[in-house]
C-alpha positions in Angstrom: -35.0 66.3 -50.2 -31.8 67.6 -51.7 -28.5 65.7 -50.9 -24.9 66.7 -51.4 -25.0 64.7 -54.7 -28.2 66.3 -56.1 -26.6 69.7 -55.2 -24.3 68.9 -58.2 -27.1 67.7 -60.5 -26.5 64.0 -59.5 -29.7 62.4 -58.2 -28.8 59.6 -55.9 -31.6 58.1 -53.9 -30.6 54.5 -53.3 -27.5 52.4 -52.8 -28.0 51.0 -56.3 -27.8 54.5 -57.8 -24.7 55.3 -55.6 -22.9 52.2 -56.9 -24.0 53.1 -60.5 -22.7 56.5 -60.2 -19.4 55.3 -58.7 -18.8 52.9 -61.6 -19.6 55.6 -64.1 -17.2 58.0 -62.4 -14.5 55.3 -62.3 -14.4 55.1 -66.0 -12.5 58.3 -66.4 -10.5 59.5 -63.3 -7.1 60.4 -62.0 -5.4 58.3 -59.4 -4.1 59.7 -56.1 -2.0 57.4 -53.8 -2.1 58.0 -50.1 -0.7 56.0 -47.0 -4.2 54.9 -46.2 -5.5 53.9 -49.7 -6.3 55.3 -53.1 -8.4 58.3 -54.1 -9.9 58.3 -57.7 -10.8 61.9 -58.9 -13.5 62.2 -61.5 -13.8 65.7 -63.0 -16.4 67.2 -65.1 -16.6 70.3 -67.4 -19.2 71.8 -65.1 -16.8 71.8 -62.1 -18.5 69.0 -60.2 -16.1 66.3 -58.9 -16.5 62.9 -57.5 -13.8 61.5 -55.2 -13.9 57.7 -55.0 -12.1 55.9 -52.1 -10.4 52.5 -52.6 -8.6 50.3 -50.2 -5.4 48.5 -51.0 -7.4 45.7 -52.6 -9.3 48.3 -54.8 -12.5 47.7 -52.8 -14.8 50.8 -52.9 -14.9 52.5 -49.3 -16.8 55.6 -50.2 -17.3 58.5 -52.6 -17.5 62.3 -51.8 -18.7 65.1 -53.9 -16.7 68.3 -54.5 -16.8 71.4 -56.6 -13.8 73.0 -58.2 -14.5 76.7 -58.8 -13.0 80.0 -58.2 -13.0 80.1 -54.4 -10.0 81.4 -52.6 -9.8 81.5 -48.9 -6.5 82.0 -47.0 -6.3 79.6 -44.2 -4.1 78.5 -41.4 -4.5 74.8 -40.8 -4.3 74.0 -37.1 -5.6 70.5 -36.8 -6.6 67.2 -38.5 -10.0 65.8 -37.7 -11.4 62.3 -38.2 -14.9 61.0 -37.2 -16.0 57.7 -35.9 -18.6 57.2 -38.6 -16.1 58.0 -41.5 -14.1 55.7 -43.8 -10.3 55.5 -43.3 -9.9 58.0 -46.2 -12.3 60.6 -44.8 -11.1 63.6 -42.9 -11.3 67.4 -42.2 -9.2 70.3 -41.2 -9.8 72.8 -38.4 -8.6 76.2 -39.6 -8.6 79.9 -39.3 -9.8 82.0 -42.1 -7.7 85.1 -43.1 -5.1 84.3 -40.5 -2.9 86.7 -38.7 0.6 87.2 -40.0 2.0 86.7 -36.5 -0.2 84.0 -35.1 -1.6 81.2 -37.3 -4.2 80.4 -34.6 -5.8 83.9 -34.8 -7.8 85.2 -37.8 -11.3 86.2 -39.0 -12.9 83.1 -37.5 -12.1 79.4 -36.9 -14.0 76.8 -39.0 -14.0 73.3 -40.2 -14.0 72.0 -43.8 -14.0 68.4 -45.0 -11.3 67.4 -47.5 -12.1 64.9 -50.3 -8.3 64.2 -50.6 -7.6 64.4 -46.9 -4.7 62.0 -46.7 -2.8 63.5 -49.6 -1.6 66.1 -47.1 -0.4 63.9 -44.4 3.2 65.2 -44.8 2.2 68.8 -44.1 3.3 69.8 -40.7 0.7 71.9 -38.7 0.1 74.7 -38.2 0.5 75.6 -41.8 -0.7 78.6 -43.9 -2.1 78.1 -47.5 -4.9 78.9 -49.9 -7.8 76.7 -50.0 -10.7 76.3 -52.6 -13.7 75.8 -50.5 -17.2 74.8 -51.8 -20.3 75.4 -49.8 -23.1 73.0 -50.5 -26.4 74.6 -49.6 -28.7 73.1 -47.0 -31.0 76.1 -46.7 -30.9 79.5 -48.6 -32.5 82.8 -48.9 -31.9 85.3 -51.6 -32.2 89.1 -51.5 -32.0 91.4 -54.5 -29.6 93.8 -52.8 -27.6 94.4 -49.6 -30.2 96.9 -48.7 -33.1 94.4 -49.1 -31.1 92.0 -46.9 -30.7 94.6 -44.1 -34.4 95.6 -44.3 -35.5 92.0 -43.8 -33.7 91.7 -40.5 -36.4 92.5 -38.0 -35.0 90.8 -34.8 -31.8 91.0 -32.8 -29.1 90.3 -33.3 -28.8 91.6 -36.8 -26.0 90.2 -39.0 -23.8 92.1 -41.5 -24.3 91.5 -45.2 -21.0 89.7 -45.1 -21.0 87.4 -42.0 -19.8 83.9 -41.1 -20.9 81.7 -38.2 -19.0 78.3 -37.8 -22.0 76.4 -36.6 -20.4 73.2 -36.9 -18.1 74.0 -34.0 -21.0 74.1 -31.4 -24.1 72.1 -30.3 -27.4 73.7 -30.3 -26.9 74.3 -26.6 -23.8 76.3 -27.1 -21.2 73.6 -26.0 -18.2 72.7 -28.2 -19.1 70.1 -30.7 -17.1 66.8 -30.4 -16.0 66.1 -33.1 -16.8 69.4 -34.8 -18.8 69.4 -38.2 -18.0 71.1 -41.5 -21.1 73.3 -41.4 -21.4 77.0 -41.3 -24.0 79.8 -41.5 -23.1 82.8 -43.6 -24.3 85.6 -45.8 -22.4 87.3 -48.6 -22.7 89.2 -51.9 -23.0 87.3 -55.0 -20.3 88.1 -57.5 -21.1 85.6 -60.0 -24.0 83.2 -60.8 -24.6 80.6 -63.4 -26.9 77.5 -63.9 -24.6 74.6 -64.8 -25.5 71.2 -66.4 -23.7 68.1 -65.1 -22.8 66.1 -68.1 -22.8 62.9 -66.1 -26.6 63.3 -65.6 -27.8 66.1 -67.7 -29.3 67.7 -64.6 -28.8 71.2 -63.7 -27.7 73.1 -60.6 -26.9 76.6 -59.5 -23.2 77.8 -58.9 -22.5 81.2 -57.1 -19.3 82.9 -56.3 -19.9 84.6 -53.0 -17.8 87.1 -51.2 -18.2 86.9 -47.4 -16.2 87.7 -44.3 -12.9 86.2 -44.4 -12.9 84.8 -47.9 -14.6 83.9 -51.3 -16.5 80.7 -51.5 -18.0 78.6 -54.2 -21.7 77.9 -53.4 -23.5 75.2 -55.2 -27.3 74.8 -54.8 -29.9 72.1 -55.8 -32.6 74.1 -57.7 -35.3 72.6 -55.4 -34.1 74.9 -52.5 -34.8 78.1 -54.7 -38.0 80.0 -55.2 -36.2 82.7 -57.2 -33.1 83.3 -59.4 -29.8 84.4 -57.7 -28.8 87.9 -58.8 -25.3 89.3 -59.2 -25.0 92.0 -56.6 -27.6 90.5 -54.5 -27.1 88.7 -51.2 -27.5 85.0 -50.3 -27.8 83.8 -46.8 -28.1 80.3 -45.5 -26.7 77.1 -44.0 -23.9 75.1 -45.8 -21.7 72.0 -45.7 -18.0 73.0 -46.4 -15.7 70.9 -48.4 -12.3 72.0 -49.6 -8.9 71.2 -51.2 -5.6 72.9 -50.6 -4.2 75.0 -53.5 -0.7 74.6 -54.5 0.3 71.8 -52.3 4.0 72.4 -53.0 3.5 76.0 -51.7 2.1 75.1 -48.3 4.2 77.0 -45.7 4.8 75.8 -42.4 4.4 78.2 -39.5 6.5 78.3 -36.3 4.1 78.7 -33.4 
């Protein structure tokens, strides 16, 4: 079954493989200090990243995958979120996509994205408006050769637009608010770019897509095991995704008066 690591071409199926990968990643990385510990950022040519978490004694706390691509989503950050099962360096942001100029708590839709470098932004006063690079790790996907094919395939109500986004992590299956909310979403969008990339840490391949949907442009990464066909530029992807993002231009994050 695909995992967030295999989605980047990194097969991790045991604790031993997890530790081996962390040790491999730690050989060439960039250090980021935070009030709660240290982040080690391991970059690759293919765009995949691993963010290791260390405490003040350099003990490994965790490791999160991320993908650095071409995504650009204008967001208004409205709240910081932590979860009981997370490490001290884990965290997420509640945000509005494509926020209103007059009100940072209005926009195309609210959603949550995890941040591999969450505590780097502790000094940012919320609400704040900035650009984010958000990667969507596929849990389930369906491909369509064209917008027309996508629309024709919808035989039941309600029917969703070619570019639609549902922040599924904000709600339980019964429709109640999720506490804490999750960084997941259901969306569909038009494939603007598509490539098969090889992760040099493992020599395993994965799919990368640049997808334009309602409210922004997202990087989408997919474990080949999920696909029965090849993504086509100009076609449509629809599915369920985990969202993880970083703020772009940390020095340009603008505080909003609300």
